[in-house]
Structure formats: C-alpha cells, structure tokens
C-alpha positions as CSV (number, residue, x, y, z in Angstrom):
1,M,-38.4,77.5,10.6
2,K,-35.6,75.7,12.6
3,I,-38.0,72.7,13.5
4,H,-38.8,72.4,9.8
5,I,-35.2,71.9,8.9
6,L,-34.5,69.4,11.7
7,Q,-37.5,67.4,10.5
8,E,-36.2,67.1,6.9
9,V,-32.7,65.9,8.1
10,S,-34.2,63.3,10.4
11,E,-36.4,62.2,7.7
12,G,-33.7,61.7,5.1
13,D,-31.4,60.0,7.4
14,K,-33.3,56.9,8.6
15,G,-30.2,54.5,9.1
16,F,-30.5,50.6,9.2
17,S,-33.5,48.8,10.6
18,L,-33.3,46.0,13.0
19,L,-34.5,43.6,10.3
20,E,-31.7,44.7,7.9
21,V,-29.2,44.2,10.6
22,L,-30.3,40.7,11.3
23,I,-30.4,39.9,7.6
24,A,-26.8,41.1,7.3
25,L,-25.7,39.0,10.2
26,V,-27.3,35.8,8.9
27,I,-25.6,36.4,5.6
28,F,-22.3,36.8,7.2
29,C,-22.6,33.8,9.4
30,I,-23.5,31.7,6.4
31,A,-20.5,33.0,4.4
32,V,-18.1,32.2,7.5
33,F,-19.6,28.8,8.1
34,S,-19.2,28.0,4.4
35,S,-15.6,29.0,4.3
36,I,-14.8,27.0,7.3
37,T,-16.5,23.9,6.0
38,I,-14.6,24.2,2.5
39,F,-11.3,24.8,4.3
40,K,-11.9,21.8,6.6
41,S,-12.7,19.6,3.5
42,S,-9.7,20.9,1.9
43,L,-7.5,20.0,4.8
44,L,-9.2,16.6,5.1
45,R,-8.7,15.6,1.4
46,F,-5.1,16.8,1.6
47,G,-4.6,14.6,4.6
48,K,-6.1,11.6,2.9
49,Q,-4.0,12.2,-0.2
50,V,-0.8,12.5,1.8
51,G,-1.6,9.3,3.7
52,E,-2.7,7.3,0.4
53,K,0.5,8.5,-1.3
54,K,2.7,7.3,1.6
55,V,1.0,3.8,2.0
56,Y,1.0,3.3,-1.8
57,S,4.8,4.0,-2.1
58,E,5.4,1.4,0.5
59,A,3.2,-1.1,-1.5
60,V,4.9,-0.3,-4.7
61,K,8.3,-1.1,-3.1
62,V,7.1,-4.5,-2.1
63,F,5.4,-5.1,-5.5
64,N,8.7,-4.0,-7.5
65,Y,11.0,-6.2,-5.5
66,M,9.0,-9.2,-5.7
67,E,8.1,-8.9,-9.3
68,R,12.0,-8.3,-10.2
69,Y,13.0,-11.7,-8.8
70,L,9.7,-13.8,-9.1
71,V,9.7,-13.5,-13.0
72,S,13.1,-15.3,-12.9
73,A,12.2,-17.9,-10.1
74,M,13.5,-21.2,-10.7
75,C,12.0,-24.8,-10.4
76,E,13.7,-27.9,-11.2
77,E,13.8,-31.6,-10.6
78,D,17.5,-32.4,-11.0
79,P,19.1,-30.8,-9.1
80,R,16.2,-30.2,-6.8
81,I,15.1,-26.7,-6.9
82,D,11.9,-26.1,-5.0
83,F,9.4,-23.0,-4.9
84,E,7.5,-22.8,-1.6
85,G,4.7,-20.3,-1.0
86,E,2.0,-19.9,1.7
87,S,-0.4,-17.2,2.5
88,E,1.9,-14.9,4.1
89,Y,5.4,-15.9,2.8
90,I,7.2,-17.1,-0.3
91,R,10.4,-18.9,-0.8
92,F,12.1,-19.3,-4.0
93,I,15.6,-19.2,-5.9
94,S,16.4,-16.8,-8.5
95,P,19.3,-15.1,-10.1
96,F,20.5,-12.6,-7.6
97,S,22.0,-10.1,-10.4
98,E,21.3,-9.5,-14.1
99,G,23.4,-11.0,-16.7
100,P,24.1,-14.6,-18.3
101,E,26.7,-15.2,-15.6
102,S,24.4,-14.4,-12.7
103,D,24.7,-16.0,-9.4
104,L,21.9,-17.5,-7.5
105,A,20.2,-16.6,-4.2
106,K,17.6,-18.0,-2.0
107,F,14.8,-15.4,-1.4
108,N,12.3,-15.5,1.6
109,I,9.8,-12.8,1.6
110,Y,7.4,-12.6,4.4
111,F,5.2,-10.7,6.6
112,D,6.2,-9.6,10.1
113,R,2.8,-9.3,12.0
114,E,4.5,-7.9,15.3
115,D,6.3,-5.0,13.2
116,N,3.5,-4.6,10.7
117,K,6.3,-5.0,7.9
118,V,7.0,-7.0,4.9
119,K,10.6,-8.3,5.1
120,V,13.0,-10.2,2.8
121,S,16.0,-12.6,3.8
122,V,18.5,-13.4,1.0
123,I,21.1,-16.2,1.1
124,R,23.6,-16.2,-1.7
125,I,24.4,-19.6,-3.2
126,D,28.2,-19.7,-3.5
127,R,31.0,-22.0,-2.4
128,K,30.2,-21.7,1.2
129,E,26.4,-22.1,0.7
130,N,26.1,-24.3,-2.4
131,N,23.0,-26.3,-1.8
132,F,19.4,-25.4,-2.9
133,N,17.5,-26.3,0.3
134,F,15.6,-23.7,2.3
135,P,16.8,-23.4,5.8
136,A,14.5,-23.8,8.6
137,G,15.3,-20.0,9.5
138,F,16.6,-17.3,7.2
139,P,19.3,-15.2,8.7
140,G,19.0,-11.4,8.6
141,A,16.3,-9.5,7.2
142,Q,15.7,-6.1,5.6
143,V,12.4,-4.2,5.3
144,L,10.6,-4.0,2.0
145,G,7.5,-2.1,3.1
146,E,6.2,-0.9,6.6
147,N,2.9,0.4,8.0
148,I,1.2,-2.7,6.4
149,S,-1.7,-4.4,8.4
150,S,-2.2,-7.4,6.1
151,F,0.0,-9.1,3.3
152,H,-1.7,-12.2,1.4
153,L,-0.4,-14.3,-1.5
154,F,-2.4,-16.4,-4.0
155,Y,-1.2,-18.8,-6.5
156,Y,-2.9,-19.5,-10.0
157,D,-2.3,-22.9,-11.8
158,G,-4.3,-22.0,-14.8
159,K,-7.6,-23.1,-13.7
160,E,-8.0,-21.9,-10.1
161,W,-6.4,-19.7,-7.3
162,K,-4.6,-21.5,-4.4
163,D,-3.6,-20.2,-1.0
164,R,-0.3,-22.4,-1.1
165,W,2.1,-23.8,-3.5
166,N,5.0,-26.3,-2.8
167,T,6.9,-28.1,-5.5
168,A,8.4,-30.4,-2.8
169,Y,5.0,-32.3,-3.1
170,I,4.3,-32.0,-6.8
171,T,5.1,-35.1,-8.9
172,E,6.4,-33.0,-11.8
173,P,7.3,-29.5,-10.2
174,E,6.2,-26.6,-11.9
175,L,5.8,-23.0,-10.9
176,P,2.3,-21.0,-10.5
177,R,1.2,-19.2,-13.6
178,L,0.3,-16.1,-11.6
179,I,0.9,-14.9,-8.1
180,K,-1.4,-12.3,-6.6
181,V,-0.2,-10.0,-4.0
182,E,-2.5,-8.3,-1.7
183,I,-1.4,-5.6,0.7
184,T,-3.5,-3.6,3.1
185,S,-2.1,-0.5,4.8
186,F,-2.0,0.0,8.4
187,P,-4.8,2.4,9.3
188,H,-3.8,6.1,9.5
189,K,-5.7,8.8,11.3
190,V,-7.0,11.7,9.4
191,E,-9.2,14.3,11.5
192,G,-10.0,11.4,14.1
193,K,-10.9,8.9,11.3
194,R,-9.0,5.8,10.5
195,Y,-8.5,5.0,6.7
196,Y,-7.4,1.5,5.4
197,E,-6.0,1.3,1.7
198,R,-5.8,-1.9,-0.1
199,F,-3.5,-2.6,-3.2
200,E,-3.2,-5.6,-5.4
201,K,-0.7,-6.8,-8.0
202,L,-0.6,-9.7,-10.3
203,I,2.7,-11.1,-11.2
204,R,3.0,-13.3,-14.2
205,I,5.4,-16.1,-14.1
206,P,6.9,-16.9,-17.6
207,V,5.9,-20.5,-18.7
208,E,8.9,-22.2,-20.7
C-alpha cells in the first residue's frame, strides 16, 4: 500500500526535462542579447545626436554672422571700396551697426587650419583709420566657430561658380550674386567611430 502511494506522487511530479531547461536558457539569452543591442543602439544614436547638435550650432554661428554683414557689403569705385574673397577667407567692408548713421568696418573672416576654427577680425573705420584699404594683416581675432575641419567659400556671378572674387581686378567692380559657405565639422568619436558632418548655406547679396 505504501509503495502504491509513493508511486502516485512520483508520477504526478515529474519536474522539468533537460530539453525544457535548455529551451528556457536559449530564450533568456536571446532576450538579454536583444536588450543589450537595443540599449547600445540607443546610446550610439544619442551620442550621434549630441555630436551633431554641437557641430551644427558651431556652423550656425558662422553662417549667421557672415550673413548679417555680407548682405550689406559695399563695393564702390569712387572712393575705392573693394571686396576680396578666396576659398578660405573673405574680406569686405560693411556697416558695423544698424541704422542710417551706421559706421563702417573692415571684416576679415578666415579659416585657421592650425586651430580648426573660423575666426573674424574687425577694424572700425574712424578718424584714426579712415581709409578703405585692407591691411596685410588684420590685428586681433575672435572665434566664430570651432571644431571645424574645413571651410570653403564659392562665389556666383549669375552664370557660374568661382573659387575667388576680387573687385580690385574688375574693371567695373561688382559683388557676387551669391556666396556659398561650406563647413565640415571636426570628426567626433562615438563608440570608437569617427563622424563628419557637412553643412552648407547660400548667402544672397542684394543687387542694386
């Protein structure tokens, strides 16, 4: 009789088979691996977004400053007011502040390859500095944008794009119709990978 009872209990409580345990382990491992992959992807995406936002803000600072003064750039034959632009720098004269009585200033916006920065030098035209000539070297400089690996300018005359513009060598001086500014950010690392971001802006110069 006792033997019969023990047989019934053992037959009703079989437990887990080895196959069931292995299947459960496989499902558990897949779930953990999937969670880790999703988490890693989220971190990577977040890192890229933070990096993109930072370099974009640097590019926007350069774009906004250049547009603010370039749209009012001057070019005249008498008195001689020139506009000089190369691939990595641009020099021009523009009102320094807003309003009908605005004073003028000489601007030199350029790319500093050693520091990976776009900088600007400004010389106010006043009683002490009352000529319109660009000096060989502009004193002082402030940073417009940093962590920049390349900075290129292109000039549109209404028909084609050019990589330089100098009204000193133009018989009838005129400003370019458009200026294209291209900025590539300095590569930032996310999860061991380097990412470059390239930004572009067209600045339209009003034609009188």
